[in-house]
N, CA, C, O and the ligand as a Tripos MOL2 file, in Angstrom:
@<TRIPOS>MOLECULE
protein
  237   235    60     0     0
PROTEIN
NO_CHARGES

@<TRIPOS>ATOM
      1 N          28.3090  -44.5620   45.1080 N.3       1 MET1
      2 CA         27.0960  -44.4540   44.2930 C.3       1 MET1
      3 C          26.2780  -43.2490   44.7380 C.2       1 MET1
      4 O          26.2000  -42.9300   45.9240 O.2       1 MET1
      5 N          25.6930  -42.6130   43.7920 N.am      2 ILE2
      6 CA         24.7980  -41.4860   44.0820 C.3       2 ILE2
      7 C          23.3670  -42.0020   44.0250 C.2       2 ILE2
      8 O          22.9710  -42.6800   43.0780 O.2       2 ILE2
      9 N          22.6110  -41.6720   45.0460 N.am      3 ALA3
     10 CA         21.2250  -42.1340   45.0910 C.3       3 ALA3
     11 C          20.3540  -41.2650   44.1870 C.2       3 ALA3
     12 O          20.5650  -40.0580   44.0740 O.2       3 ALA3
     13 N          19.4050  -41.8800   43.5650 N.am      4 ILE4
     14 CA         18.4190  -41.1590   42.7650 C.3       4 ILE4
     15 C          17.1230  -41.0940   43.5530 C.2       4 ILE4
     16 O          16.5780  -42.1160   43.9700 O.2       4 ILE4
     17 N          16.6460  -39.8910   43.7490 N.am      5 GLU5
     18 CA         15.4050  -39.7090   44.4810 C.3       5 GLU5
     19 C          14.3490  -39.2010   43.5250 C.2       5 GLU5
     20 O          14.5600  -38.1940   42.8480 O.2       5 GLU5
     21 N          13.2330  -39.8680   43.4570 N.am      6 GLU6
     22 CA         12.1740  -39.4530   42.5590 C.3       6 GLU6
     23 C          11.3790  -38.3350   43.2090 C.2       6 GLU6
     24 O          10.8650  -38.4840   44.3180 O.2       6 GLU6
     25 N          11.2840  -37.2110   42.5040 N.am      7 ARG7
     26 CA         10.5870  -36.0490   43.0470 C.3       7 ARG7
     27 C           9.6220  -35.5010   42.0080 C.2       7 ARG7
     28 O           9.9380  -34.5320   41.3160 O.2       7 ARG7
     29 N           8.4570  -36.1090   41.8930 N.am      8 PRO8
     30 CA          7.4880  -35.6120   40.9000 C.3       8 PRO8
     31 C           6.9680  -34.2250   41.2260 C.2       8 PRO8
     32 O           6.3830  -33.5660   40.3670 O.2       8 PRO8
     33 N           7.1750  -33.7690   42.4670 N.am      9 ASP9
     34 CA          6.6880  -32.4470   42.8530 C.3       9 ASP9
     35 C           7.7210  -31.3630   42.5760 C.2       9 ASP9
     36 O           7.3980  -30.1780   42.6710 O.2       9 ASP9
     37 N           8.9500  -31.7320   42.2360 N.am     10 ALA10
     38 CA          9.9910  -30.7370   41.9990 C.3      10 ALA10
     39 C           9.8090  -30.1320   40.6160 C.2      10 ALA10
     40 O           9.5240  -30.8460   39.6540 O.2      10 ALA10
     41 N           9.9730  -28.8170   40.5140 N.am     11 THR11
     42 CA          9.8070  -28.1340   39.2390 C.3      11 THR11
     43 C          11.1670  -27.8350   38.6350 C.2      11 THR11
     44 O          11.9620  -27.1240   39.2490 O.2      11 THR11
     45 N          11.4560  -28.3540   37.4570 N.am     12 PRO12
     46 CA         12.7360  -28.0300   36.8190 C.3      12 PRO12
     47 C          12.7450  -26.5840   36.3130 C.2      12 PRO12
     48 O          11.7080  -26.0220   35.9590 O.2      12 PRO12
     49 N          13.9430  -26.0050   36.2920 N.am     13 LEU13
     50 CA         14.1020  -24.6410   35.7930 C.3      13 LEU13
     51 C          14.8990  -24.6630   34.5080 C.2      13 LEU13
     52 O          15.8470  -25.4350   34.3630 O.2      13 LEU13
     53 N          14.5070  -23.8080   33.5760 N.am     14 CYS14
     54 CA         15.3090  -23.6540   32.3700 C.3      14 CYS14
     55 C          16.6550  -23.0440   32.7510 C.2      14 CYS14
     56 O          16.6830  -22.0200   33.4330 O.2      14 CYS14
     57 N          17.7740  -23.6430   32.3320 N.am     15 PRO15
     58 CA         19.0840  -23.0930   32.6920 C.3      15 PRO15
     59 C          19.3970  -21.7800   31.9840 C.2      15 PRO15
     60 O          20.3410  -21.0840   32.3560 O.2      15 PRO15
     61 N          18.6180  -21.4400   30.9770 N.am     16 TYR16
     62 CA         18.8950  -20.2270   30.1930 C.3      16 TYR16
     63 C          18.0960  -19.0340   30.6830 C.2      16 TYR16
     64 O          18.6540  -17.9650   30.9290 O.2      16 TYR16
     65 N          16.7690  -19.2170   30.8280 N.am     17 CYS17
     66 CA         15.9310  -18.0690   31.1850 C.3      17 CYS17
     67 C          15.3450  -18.2050   32.5830 C.2      17 CYS17
     68 O          14.5990  -17.3290   33.0220 O.2      17 CYS17
     69 N          15.6630  -19.2800   33.2890 N.am     18 GLN18
     70 CA         15.2460  -19.5080   34.6730 C.3      18 GLN18
     71 C          13.7420  -19.6880   34.8370 C.2      18 GLN18
     72 O          13.2440  -19.6850   35.9630 O.2      18 GLN18
     73 N          13.0210  -19.8420   33.7550 N.am     19 ALA19
     74 CA         11.5860  -20.0800   33.8790 C.3      19 ALA19
     75 C          11.3610  -21.4770   34.4280 C.2      19 ALA19
     76 O          12.1010  -22.4080   34.1110 O.2      19 ALA19
     77 N          10.3330  -21.6150   35.2530 N.am     20 SER20
     78 CA         10.0020  -22.9560   35.7250 C.3      20 SER20
     79 C           9.2600  -23.6890   34.6120 C.2      20 SER20
     80 O           8.3880  -23.1270   33.9490 O.2      20 SER20
     81 N           9.6200  -24.9390   34.4230 N.am     21 LEU21
     82 CA          9.1280  -25.6870   33.2770 C.3      21 LEU21
     83 C           8.0510  -26.6670   33.7280 C.2      21 LEU21
     84 O           8.3490  -27.6860   34.3510 O.2      21 LEU21
     85 N           6.8090  -26.3520   33.4130 N.am     22 ASP22
     86 CA          5.7810  -27.3760   33.5880 C.3      22 ASP22
     87 C           5.4730  -28.0320   32.2470 C.2      22 ASP22
     88 O           4.7280  -29.0100   32.1780 O.2      22 ASP22
     89 N           6.0530  -27.4860   31.1900 N.am     23 THR23
     90 CA          5.8920  -28.0390   29.8450 C.3      23 THR23
     91 C           7.2350  -27.9150   29.1350 C.2      23 THR23
     92 O           7.9360  -26.9190   29.3170 O.2      23 THR23
     93 N           7.5980  -28.8880   28.3450 N.am     24 VAL24
     94 CA          8.7080  -28.6980   27.4100 C.3      24 VAL24
     95 C           8.1810  -28.9850   26.0120 C.2      24 VAL24
     96 O           7.2930  -29.8170   25.8210 O.2      24 VAL24
     97 N           8.7400  -28.2870   25.0520 N.am     25 TRP25
     98 CA          8.3570  -28.5260   23.6670 C.3      25 TRP25
     99 C           9.2540  -29.6100   23.0870 C.2      25 TRP25
    100 O          10.4500  -29.6720   23.3700 O.2      25 TRP25
    101 N           8.6610  -30.4430   22.2870 N.am     26 VAL26
    102 CA          9.4020  -31.5340   21.6580 C.3      26 VAL26
    103 C           9.2430  -31.4240   20.1530 C.2      26 VAL26
    104 O           8.1340  -31.2260   19.6560 O.2      26 VAL26
    105 N          10.3340  -31.5510   19.4330 N.am     27 ARG27
    106 CA         10.2840  -31.6390   17.9790 C.3      27 ARG27
    107 C          10.9760  -32.9160   17.5430 C.2      27 ARG27
    108 O          12.0740  -33.2240   18.0080 O.2      27 ARG27
    109 N          10.3540  -33.6400   16.6750 N.am     28 GLY28
    110 CA         10.9750  -34.8400   16.1260 C.3      28 GLY28
    111 C          11.9900  -34.4630   15.0660 C.2      28 GLY28
    112 O          11.8030  -33.4850   14.3410 O.2      28 GLY28
    113 N          13.0590  -35.2300   14.9710 N.am     29 MET29
    114 CA         14.0610  -35.0360   13.9260 C.3      29 MET29
    115 C          14.2870  -36.3680   13.2370 C.2      29 MET29
    116 O          14.3300  -37.4180   13.8780 O.2      29 MET29
    117 N          14.4320  -36.3090   11.9270 N.am     30 ARG30
    118 CA         14.7850  -37.5190   11.2010 C.3      30 ARG30
    119 C          16.2740  -37.7820   11.3750 C.2      30 ARG30
    120 O          17.0960  -36.8990   11.1280 O.2      30 ARG30
    121 N          16.6140  -38.9590   11.7870 N.am     31 ALA31
    122 CA         18.0110  -39.3400   11.9620 C.3      31 ALA31
    123 C          18.2540  -40.6200   11.1770 C.2      31 ALA31
    124 O          17.3170  -41.3660   10.8910 O.2      31 ALA31
    125 N          19.5260  -40.8780   10.8240 N.am     32 PRO32
    126 CA         19.8040  -42.1050   10.0530 C.3      32 PRO32
    127 C          19.3110  -43.3680   10.7610 C.2      32 PRO32
    128 O          18.8320  -44.2960   10.1090 O.2      32 PRO32
    129 N          19.4250  -43.4070   12.0730 N.am     33 LEU33
    130 CA         18.9790  -44.5910   12.8160 C.3      33 LEU33
    131 C          17.7500  -44.2290   13.6330 C.2      33 LEU33
    132 O          17.8200  -44.1010   14.8550 O.2      33 LEU33
    133 N          16.6440  -44.0680   12.9610 N.am     34 GLY34
    134 CA         15.4070  -43.8060   13.6800 C.3      34 GLY34
    135 C          15.2000  -42.3370   13.9660 C.2      34 GLY34
    136 O          15.8490  -41.4690   13.3830 O.2      34 GLY34
    137 N          14.3080  -42.0860   14.8490 N.am     35 LYS35
    138 CA         13.8590  -40.7300   15.1140 C.3      35 LYS35
    139 C          14.4980  -40.2100   16.3880 C.2      35 LYS35
    140 O          14.6810  -40.9520   17.3530 O.2      35 LYS35
    141 N          14.8320  -38.9370   16.3820 N.am     36 ARG36
    142 CA         15.3500  -38.2960   17.5860 C.3      36 ARG36
    143 C          14.4530  -37.1370   17.9410 C.2      36 ARG36
    144 O          13.7010  -36.6300   17.1080 O.2      36 ARG36
    145 N          14.5420  -36.7360   19.1560 N.am     37 TYR37
    146 CA         13.6770  -35.6650   19.6450 C.3      37 TYR37
    147 C          14.5140  -34.5550   20.2490 C.2      37 TYR37
    148 O          15.5020  -34.7830   20.9470 O.2      37 TYR37
    149 N          14.0730  -33.3430   19.9490 N.am     38 LEU38
    150 CA         14.7120  -32.1410   20.4540 C.3      38 LEU38
    151 C          13.7800  -31.5470   21.4970 C.2      38 LEU38
    152 O          12.6030  -31.3180   21.2190 O.2      38 LEU38
    153 N          14.2890  -31.2970   22.6820 N.am     39 TYR39
    154 CA         13.4780  -30.7310   23.7600 C.3      39 TYR39
    155 C          13.8190  -29.2600   23.9060 C.2      39 TYR39
    156 O          14.9860  -28.8850   24.0280 O.2      39 TYR39
    157 N          12.7740  -28.4260   23.8900 N.am     40 MET40
    158 CA         12.9880  -26.9790   23.9200 C.3      40 MET40
    159 C          12.2350  -26.3370   25.0690 C.2      40 MET40
    160 O          11.1540  -26.7860   25.4510 O.2      40 MET40
    161 N          12.8210  -25.2800   25.6130 N.am     41 CYS41
    162 CA         12.1230  -24.4560   26.5990 C.3      41 CYS41
    163 C          11.0290  -23.6730   25.8670 C.2      41 CYS41
    164 O          11.3190  -23.0070   24.8730 O.2      41 CYS41
    165 N           9.7780  -23.7390   26.3370 N.am     42 PRO42
    166 CA          8.7140  -23.0110   25.6510 C.3      42 PRO42
    167 C           8.7840  -21.5050   25.8640 C.2      42 PRO42
    168 O           8.0710  -20.7540   25.1970 O.2      42 PRO42
    169 N           9.6320  -21.0530   26.7820 N.am     43 HIS43
    170 CA          9.7330  -19.6240   27.0740 C.3      43 HIS43
    171 C          10.7890  -18.9470   26.2090 C.2      43 HIS43
    172 O          10.5240  -17.9040   25.6120 O.2      43 HIS43
    173 N          11.9980  -19.5370   26.1370 N.am     44 CYS44
    174 CA         13.0730  -18.8900   25.3850 C.3      44 CYS44
    175 C          13.4550  -19.6840   24.1380 C.2      44 CYS44
    176 O          14.3030  -19.2390   23.3640 O.2      44 CYS44
    177 N          12.8480  -20.8460   23.9310 N.am     45 HIS45
    178 CA         13.0520  -21.6820   22.7470 C.3      45 HIS45
    179 C          14.4570  -22.2730   22.6640 C.2      45 HIS45
    180 O          14.8360  -22.7970   21.6170 O.2      45 HIS45
    181 N          15.2310  -22.2030   23.7310 N.am     46 LYS46
    182 CA         16.5570  -22.8150   23.6750 C.3      46 LYS46
    183 C          16.4350  -24.3200   23.8540 C.2      46 LYS46
    184 O          15.4850  -24.8190   24.4560 O.2      46 LYS46
    185 N          17.4080  -25.0210   23.3230 N.am     47 VAL47
    186 CA         17.3710  -26.4820   23.3390 C.3      47 VAL47
    187 C          17.8760  -26.9810   24.6870 C.2      47 VAL47
    188 O          18.9880  -26.6620   25.1070 O.2      47 VAL47
    189 N          17.0480  -27.7640   25.3500 N.am     48 LEU48
    190 CA         17.3990  -28.3060   26.6580 C.3      48 LEU48
    191 C          18.1010  -29.6450   26.5350 C.2      48 LEU48
    192 O          18.9140  -30.0040   27.3870 O.2      48 LEU48
    193 N          17.7960  -30.3760   25.4920 N.am     49 GLY49
    194 CA         18.4190  -31.6850   25.3490 C.3      49 GLY49
    195 C          17.9360  -32.3700   24.0980 C.2      49 GLY49
    196 O          16.9470  -31.9630   23.4880 O.2      49 GLY49
    197 N          18.6410  -33.4120   23.7240 N.am     50 VAL50
    198 CA         18.3070  -34.1980   22.5530 C.3      50 VAL50
    199 C          18.2800  -35.6550   22.9740 C.2      50 VAL50
    200 O          19.1830  -36.1340   23.6610 O.2      50 VAL50
    201 N          17.2510  -36.3450   22.5620 N.am     51 SER51
    202 CA         17.2080  -37.7760   22.8540 C.3      51 SER51
    203 C          18.0370  -38.5150   21.8290 C.2      51 SER51
    204 O          17.9780  -38.2070   20.6380 O.2      51 SER51
    205 N          18.7990  -39.4770   22.2760 N.am     52 HIS52
    206 CA         19.5960  -40.2820   21.3660 C.3      52 HIS52
    207 C          18.9540  -41.6300   21.0980 C.2      52 HIS52
    208 O          19.2190  -42.2620   20.0750 O.2      52 HIS52
    209 N          18.1310  -42.0550   21.9980 N.am     53 ARG53
    210 CA         17.3590  -43.2600   21.7740 C.3      53 ARG53
    211 C          15.9020  -42.9230   21.9920 C.2      53 ARG53
    212 O          15.5560  -42.1030   22.8420 O.2      53 ARG53
    213 N          15.0680  -43.5560   21.2250 N.am     54 LYS54
    214 CA         13.6550  -43.2600   21.3050 C.3      54 LYS54
    215 C          13.1330  -43.4900   22.7270 C.2      54 LYS54
    216 O          13.3070  -44.5620   23.3060 O.2      54 LYS54
    217 N          12.5020  -42.4730   23.2580 N.am     55 GLY55
    218 CA         11.8620  -42.6330   24.5440 C.3      55 GLY55
    219 C          12.7560  -42.3700   25.7370 C.2      55 GLY55
    220 O          12.2980  -42.4820   26.8740 O.2      55 GLY55
    221 N          14.0110  -42.0260   25.5200 N.am     56 PHE56
    222 CA         14.9000  -41.7750   26.6420 C.3      56 PHE56
    223 C          15.2940  -40.3030   26.6570 C.2      56 PHE56
    224 O          15.7700  -39.7660   25.6570 O.2      56 PHE56
    225 N          15.0940  -39.6640   27.7940 N.am     57 TRP57
    226 CA         15.4940  -38.2700   27.9630 C.3      57 TRP57
    227 C          17.0160  -38.2070   28.0510 C.2      57 TRP57
    228 O          17.6030  -38.8090   28.9510 O.2      57 TRP57
    229 N          17.6510  -37.5070   27.1570 N.am     58 MET58
    230 CA         19.1020  -37.3300   27.1470 C.3      58 MET58
    231 C          19.8380  -38.6820   27.0870 C.2      58 MET58
    232 O          21.0160  -38.7720   27.4340 O.2      58 MET58
    233 N          19.1370  -39.7110   26.6480 N.am     59 GLY59
    234 CA         19.7320  -41.0410   26.6480 C.3      59 GLY59
    235 C          20.8770  -41.1160   25.6840 C.2      59 GLY59
    236 O          21.5020  -42.1680   25.5490 O.2      59 GLY59
    237 ZN         14.1690  -20.9230   28.7890 Zn       60 ZN60
@<TRIPOS>BOND
     1     1     2 1
     2     2     3 1
     3     3     4 2
     4     3     5 am
     5     5     6 1
     6     6     7 1
     7     7     8 2
     8     7     9 am
     9     9    10 1
    10    10    11 1
    11    11    12 2
    12    11    13 am
    13    13    14 1
    14    14    15 1
    15    15    16 2
    16    15    17 am
    17    17    18 1
    18    18    19 1
    19    19    20 2
    20    19    21 am
    21    21    22 1
    22    22    23 1
    23    23    24 2
    24    23    25 am
    25    25    26 1
    26    26    27 1
    27    27    28 2
    28    27    29 am
    29    29    30 1
    30    30    31 1
    31    31    32 2
    32    31    33 am
    33    33    34 1
    34    34    35 1
    35    35    36 2
    36    35    37 am
    37    37    38 1
    38    38    39 1
    39    39    40 2
    40    39    41 am
    41    41    42 1
    42    42    43 1
    43    43    44 2
    44    43    45 am
    45    45    46 1
    46    46    47 1
    47    47    48 2
    48    47    49 am
    49    49    50 1
    50    50    51 1
    51    51    52 2
    52    51    53 am
    53    53    54 1
    54    54    55 1
    55    55    56 2
    56    55    57 am
    57    57    58 1
    58    58    59 1
    59    59    60 2
    60    59    61 am
    61    61    62 1
    62    62    63 1
    63    63    64 2
    64    63    65 am
    65    65    66 1
    66    66    67 1
    67    67    68 2
    68    67    69 am
    69    69    70 1
    70    70    71 1
    71    71    72 2
    72    71    73 am
    73    73    74 1
    74    74    75 1
    75    75    76 2
    76    75    77 am
    77    77    78 1
    78    78    79 1
    79    79    80 2
    80    79    81 am
    81    81    82 1
    82    82    83 1
    83    83    84 2
    84    83    85 am
    85    85    86 1
    86    86    87 1
    87    87    88 2
    88    87    89 am
    89    89    90 1
    90    90    91 1
    91    91    92 2
    92    91    93 am
    93    93    94 1
    94    94    95 1
    95    95    96 2
    96    95    97 am
    97    97    98 1
    98    98    99 1
    99    99   100 2
   100    99   101 am
   101   101   102 1
   102   102   103 1
   103   103   104 2
   104   103   105 am
   105   105   106 1
   106   106   107 1
   107   107   108 2
   108   107   109 am
   109   109   110 1
   110   110   111 1
   111   111   112 2
   112   111   113 am
   113   113   114 1
   114   114   115 1
   115   115   116 2
   116   115   117 am
   117   117   118 1
   118   118   119 1
   119   119   120 2
   120   119   121 am
   121   121   122 1
   122   122   123 1
   123   123   124 2
   124   123   125 am
   125   125   126 1
   126   126   127 1
   127   127   128 2
   128   127   129 am
   129   129   130 1
   130   130   131 1
   131   131   132 2
   132   131   133 am
   133   133   134 1
   134   134   135 1
   135   135   136 2
   136   135   137 am
   137   137   138 1
   138   138   139 1
   139   139   140 2
   140   139   141 am
   141   141   142 1
   142   142   143 1
   143   143   144 2
   144   143   145 am
   145   145   146 1
   146   146   147 1
   147   147   148 2
   148   147   149 am
   149   149   150 1
   150   150   151 1
   151   151   152 2
   152   151   153 am
   153   153   154 1
   154   154   155 1
   155   155   156 2
   156   155   157 am
   157   157   158 1
   158   158   159 1
   159   159   160 2
   160   159   161 am
   161   161   162 1
   162   162   163 1
   163   163   164 2
   164   163   165 am
   165   165   166 1
   166   166   167 1
   167   167   168 2
   168   167   169 am
   169   169   170 1
   170   170   171 1
   171   171   172 2
   172   171   173 am
   173   173   174 1
   174   174   175 1
   175   175   176 2
   176   175   177 am
   177   177   178 1
   178   178   179 1
   179   179   180 2
   180   179   181 am
   181   181   182 1
   182   182   183 1
   183   183   184 2
   184   183   185 am
   185   185   186 1
   186   186   187 1
   187   187   188 2
   188   187   189 am
   189   189   190 1
   190   190   191 1
   191   191   192 2
   192   191   193 am
   193   193   194 1
   194   194   195 1
   195   195   196 2
   196   195   197 am
   197   197   198 1
   198   198   199 1
   199   199   200 2
   200   199   201 am
   201   201   202 1
   202   202   203 1
   203   203   204 2
   204   203   205 am
   205   205   206 1
   206   206   207 1
   207   207   208 2
   208   207   209 am
   209   209   210 1
   210   210   211 1
   211   211   212 2
   212   211   213 am
   213   213   214 1
   214   214   215 1
   215   215   216 2
   216   215   217 am
   217   217   218 1
   218   218   219 1
   219   219   220 2
   220   219   221 am
   221   221   222 1
   222   222   223 1
   223   223   224 2
   224   223   225 am
   225   225   226 1
   226   226   227 1
   227   227   228 2
   228   227   229 am
   229   229   230 1
   230   230   231 1
   231   231   232 2
   232   231   233 am
   233   233   234 1
   234   234   235 1
   235   235   236 2
@<TRIPOS>SUBSTRUCTURE
     1 MET1         2 RESIDUE 1 A MET
     2 ILE2         6 RESIDUE 1 A ILE
     3 ALA3        10 RESIDUE 1 A ALA
     4 ILE4        14 RESIDUE 1 A ILE
     5 GLU5        18 RESIDUE 1 A GLU
     6 GLU6        22 RESIDUE 1 A GLU
     7 ARG7        26 RESIDUE 1 A ARG
     8 PRO8        30 RESIDUE 1 A PRO
     9 ASP9        34 RESIDUE 1 A ASP
    10 ALA10       38 RESIDUE 1 A ALA
    11 THR11       42 RESIDUE 1 A THR
    12 PRO12       46 RESIDUE 1 A PRO
    13 LEU13       50 RESIDUE 1 A LEU
    14 CYS14       54 RESIDUE 1 A CYS
    15 PRO15       58 RESIDUE 1 A PRO
    16 TYR16       62 RESIDUE 1 A TYR
    17 CYS17       66 RESIDUE 1 A CYS
    18 GLN18       70 RESIDUE 1 A GLN
    19 ALA19       74 RESIDUE 1 A ALA
    20 SER20       78 RESIDUE 1 A SER
    21 LEU21       82 RESIDUE 1 A LEU
    22 ASP22       86 RESIDUE 1 A ASP
    23 THR23       90 RESIDUE 1 A THR
    24 VAL24       94 RESIDUE 1 A VAL
    25 TRP25       98 RESIDUE 1 A TRP
    26 VAL26      102 RESIDUE 1 A VAL
    27 ARG27      106 RESIDUE 1 A ARG
    28 GLY28      110 RESIDUE 1 A GLY
    29 MET29      114 RESIDUE 1 A MET
    30 ARG30      118 RESIDUE 1 A ARG
    31 ALA31      122 RESIDUE 1 A ALA
    32 PRO32      126 RESIDUE 1 A PRO
    33 LEU33      130 RESIDUE 1 A LEU
    34 GLY34      134 RESIDUE 1 A GLY
    35 LYS35      138 RESIDUE 1 A LYS
    36 ARG36      142 RESIDUE 1 A ARG
    37 TYR37      146 RESIDUE 1 A TYR
    38 LEU38      150 RESIDUE 1 A LEU
    39 TYR39      154 RESIDUE 1 A TYR
    40 MET40      158 RESIDUE 1 A MET
    41 CYS41      162 RESIDUE 1 A CYS
    42 PRO42      166 RESIDUE 1 A PRO
    43 HIS43      170 RESIDUE 1 A HIS
    44 CYS44      174 RESIDUE 1 A CYS
    45 HIS45      178 RESIDUE 1 A HIS
    46 LYS46      182 RESIDUE 1 A LYS
    47 VAL47      186 RESIDUE 1 A VAL
    48 LEU48      190 RESIDUE 1 A LEU
    49 GLY49      194 RESIDUE 1 A GLY
    50 VAL50      198 RESIDUE 1 A VAL
    51 SER51      202 RESIDUE 1 A SER
    52 HIS52      206 RESIDUE 1 A HIS
    53 ARG53      210 RESIDUE 1 A ARG
    54 LYS54      214 RESIDUE 1 A LYS
    55 GLY55      218 RESIDUE 1 A GLY
    56 PHE56      222 RESIDUE 1 A PHE
    57 TRP57      226 RESIDUE 1 A TRP
    58 MET58      230 RESIDUE 1 A MET
    59 GLY59      234 RESIDUE 1 A GLY
    60 ZN60       237 GROUP 0 **** ****
């Protein structure tokens, strides 16, 4: 098992432009089964991830 360590002080980096992310942009998308969200880097506008279930990051 891999341990999960909560690090609220750690700053994620955009994998595309290497900017540190203190904000991500979210856009809602209409999907057949409810709403999905697209997460974007505010610096380069590339898509970081898509939520598959409401409220779950990359779920
Ligand atoms: Zn970026």
